[in-house]
N, C-alpha and C positions, 0 to 999 in steps of 0.2 A: 621586299626581300633585301636584307643586309648582306654584304659580303661575308664570306666565311671567316676571314681574319677578324673583322669587327665583332661578329657574334662570339667568336672565341674569346676575345679580350673582355667582352661583357659577361663572360662566365657560362655561356652555353657550350656544353661538351660536344665537340664535333668528331670525337673519336680519334683525332690525330692533331698534331701541331701544324698550323699554317707555315708556309715556307716561301721565301723570296730571297734575292741576293742583291746586295749593294753593287752598283755598276753592272747590273745584269744586261743592259743594252750597251754592249761595248765591243771592243776589238777581238775578243775571243770568238765572235760569231762571223763567219764568212760573209753573211748577208750584210752585216754592218760594214765590214771592210770594203765591200763592193760600193756601197753608197758613199762611204767616206772618200773614196778615190775620186768621186765626181764633185764633191762639195767641200768647202772649208768648214772648220768646226763651228764657227759662229753662224755661218749660213745654215747649217743643220739645226742649230739651236733656235734661231730667230725666224725660220720658215715653218709655220704651223704644220703644214702637210708633211714636211720632212721630219719634224720633231715627233709628230704622232706616229708616222710610219716606223721610225727607229725605236720608239718606246715599245711598240707592239712586237718587234722582231723576236724577243725571247719566247713569246708564247707559241711561236711556230715550232720550237724545238723542245721546250721544257714545260711541264705541268705546274706552273707557278700560281700562287694564290694572290699575287699583287703585281701591279704594273706601277713602276715609278717613272715619271715622265723624263724624257731625255733633255738634260739641261746641264747647268754648272752652277756652283755656288757663287760665281762671280757674274752671273747673268744680270742680277739687279744693277750693279754699278755699270756694267757694259751697256745695258739698255738706257741708263741715265745719260750715257754719252762719254764715259771715261774710256779712253782708247787702250783697252786691254788687249794685248796680243797673246795668242797661244802659240808659243814657239816650240818646235820639236826639241826634245832632250833638255829643255829649260823649263817649260811650263808657262804659267801666266807671267806676262812681262808688262810693266807700266813704266814708260820712259820718265814721266814726271810723277814720282810717288807723292802721296798725301802726307805732309809732315807737320801740319799745324791745324789748330782747331778751325781756323777760317777755311781751310781746304775741305773740311767735312760739312761746311754749310750747304754744299751742293745737294746733300741728301734731304734737306728740308724742302727741296723743290720736287722730290720724287712723287710721281703719280703712277700707280700701278697700271692703269689702263692706257695711259698715254705712253709710258716708257717701256712697259713689258706686256702690252696687250696680246702679243703673239703667244705668250705662255697660256693665258686664259683660253685663247682660241684652240691651241693644241690640246689642252686638257678636256675641253668640251668635245672635241672630235674623238679623243681616246675613249671618253666615257660612253659615247654612242656605240663604240665598236667592241667593247668588252662585255662579257657575260656579267649579270648582276652578282654572281658569286665571287667575282674577282674584285679585290680592292684597288682603288686608284689612289696612289700616294703622291703628295706634293713634297717639296722640300725647299730649304734655303740654307745658306751658310750662317752660322752663328756670328754675332758681331765681332768677337775677338778674332776668330779665324779669318773672316773676310777682311777685317782691318789689318791683320798681319800681312796679307798679300798687298794691300793698297799702300801701306806705310813702307814696307820693305822694297816694293817695286818688282820683286822677283822672289822665287823660292830660295831659301838659304837655311843653313842649319843652326844659325846663331841668333836670329831675330834681334839683332843689335839695335835697330832703330825703334821698334815698338817697345822693347824692354827698357831702352834708355829713356824714352819718353815716359814710360810708366814710373821709373824710379825718380825722374826729374820733376815731373808734374802730373801725378796720378789723377788729380781732379780734372785737369784739362783734357787728359786722354779720355777719361770716362765721360766727359761732356761730348767729346767727339763721337764716342761709341754710342752715346744716347741718341744722337742724330741718326746714326746708322740703324739703331734699334727701331726707331719710329718708322723708317722706310721699310724695314724687314717685316714689321707688323702689317703694314699696308699691302706689301707684296704677298704675304701668306693669306691674308683675308681675301684677296682677289682669287687665289687658288681655291680657297674654301668655297667661295661663291661659284666657282667654275666646276665644282663637283668632286673634289678630292674627299676621301673618307678619313685620311690621316695625313699628317705632315711630319717629316723628320728634319730636325735641326742638326746640321753637321758642324761639329766643333773639333776639327782635326788637330788643331794646335793648342788646345787647352792644356796639354802636357807642359807647355812653356810658361804657364801662369802660376805665380806663387800662390800658395794656399791662402794666405792672409788676404790677398787681393781678391781671390775667388769668393771668399766668405763675405767680405765687407763691401765690395763694390760690384762684383759681377753677378752674383745670385739675384739681386734685385732687377738687373736688366733682363736676365733670362726669364724671370717670373713675369716681368712686364709682357714679354712675348706670349708666354703660356696663358696668362690670365686673359689677354685680349682674344687669343685664338679659341680658348675654351668656350667663349660666347658663341662661336660658330658651330658648336656641337660636333667637333671632330676630335679624333684621338691624336695625342701629342707624343712624339718619340724624340729622345735626345741621345745623340751619339757623340761621345768624347773619347778620342783615341789616346791610350797611354796615360790616362789621368787618374791612376789609382791613388795618388796622393790626396785627392779630394773626394774619394768615393764616400766616406762617411758623411761628408757635407752635402751630398746629393739629396739627403733626406729633406733638405730645405727647398728642393725644387718642386714646382707644382705641374709636373708632366705625368703622363700615364705609363710610358714605356722607356726603359733605358736600353739602348743598343750597346752591347758589350764587345770589347775587342778580344783578341785571342790570347792576351797575356794573363788572364785571370779566369778561374772557373766560375760558372754561373752560380753555384751554391754559395761561394764566398761573397760574390756581389750581393746576393739575396740577404746574407747575414749582415754585411756591412751597411746595407741600406734599410735594414729593419723590415724586409719583406714588403716594402711600400709600393714597389713597382712591378709591372710585368717586365720580363727581361727578353731581349732579342739577341740571338747570336748562336754561336760565336766560333764557327769552324775557321781555322787558319787558312787564308787564301793560298798560302804556299803549299798546303796539302793538295789542293785542287791542281796547282801548277805542276808539282813534281812527283806526287805519289801515284800509285796505280789505283784503279777503281775500287779494288777490294779494300785497300787501306782507307780510302775515302769513306766507304761504307762503314767500316769498323769505327772510325772516329765519329761519324755521324750518329751511330748507335749510342756511343758513349755520351754525346751531348743530349740526345733524347732521353737517355736514362737519368741524367742530371735534372733535366727539365721537369720530369715527372714529379719531383719532390720539391719544386719551388713553391713559394707562397702564393703566386698568382700565375695565370695562364701565360705561357711563353710562346715566342715566335722563333722558328728556325731561320738562321741567316748565317752570314760569314762574319768574321771579326773585323773585316774591312772590305774594300771593293775587290771584285774578281779581277785577276791580273790578265793582261792582254793575250799572253801566249797559252792560256789555260786550255787543255783539251776539252772539247765539248762533252766527250763521254764521261769525264770526271764531274763536270757540272751536273750532268744527268744523274750520275750515281748519287750525288749529294741530295738532289731534289727528290728523286724516286725513293731513296732510303728513308728520308725524313717523312715522306708521305705514307710509307708502308708500315711504319711503326705506330701501333695504336697506343693511345694514352691510357 
């Protein structure tokens, strides 16, 4: 038996759209906050029993169709030994950023079992504990987005270091990204072997990449990931936030699903990409945070109505991750409404 989400993507009518939420195992849940008070973030990520427990928490409250394992897009470099700190109100922090191609040679030593074996162990445990109808999702950060954090050293709004490297020596930057890409493929293949049904590639900062760079240099790297993962027989989801400037160029990507942010309607994405992909999305997380449950249901119905007319089967989700202070009753309203509306 395949999970409902996978059968849906393969064209078997399930009577409704499958639904899950990005960052669904997070601080909006009291059960998560209770565990977080006792453990550091990286302790939760790298301890398989904790990562498994946290990943499954949303199922106690919400009738979701997928579990995405609890981790971070920087788990790969952290497991490799880069001293990435998670600082309150700052986010990821790396005291000595990677600023040269030689700095990226470390990724040539990456071994998924040696450096991130805890991820595989957590995934296998989750797989044993969920119903066959529920999909298990893996994920990784896309090379550009992960490199943005590693090169900048911390979150910022200007990306001056990676962009200045791009303008100064684009070929050298992309040689560095190619090394990170190879490690990412290894990392995701390990997840596939560990039982995931699909993986999502998070490219949060693609919005900062010029279109010419995306078309000429970055698409081949992304397709290298997709082509290698396709051999594992899993579905491939790509999420790029705020990247409407390259949407028509997504037609050159060899993935199965595009996860869509809240800035553009699903039918417009379908049109701009030639109906090539299944679409996932795209309720604004701010609605869950600030609106009442009735308003959440109203907007969910609108997205479902859009999805009914798309070229390929869609998945209900948010336009980005659920926010920490979101009322649980609003998350329930979204998930329940999405499940109640028949295709």
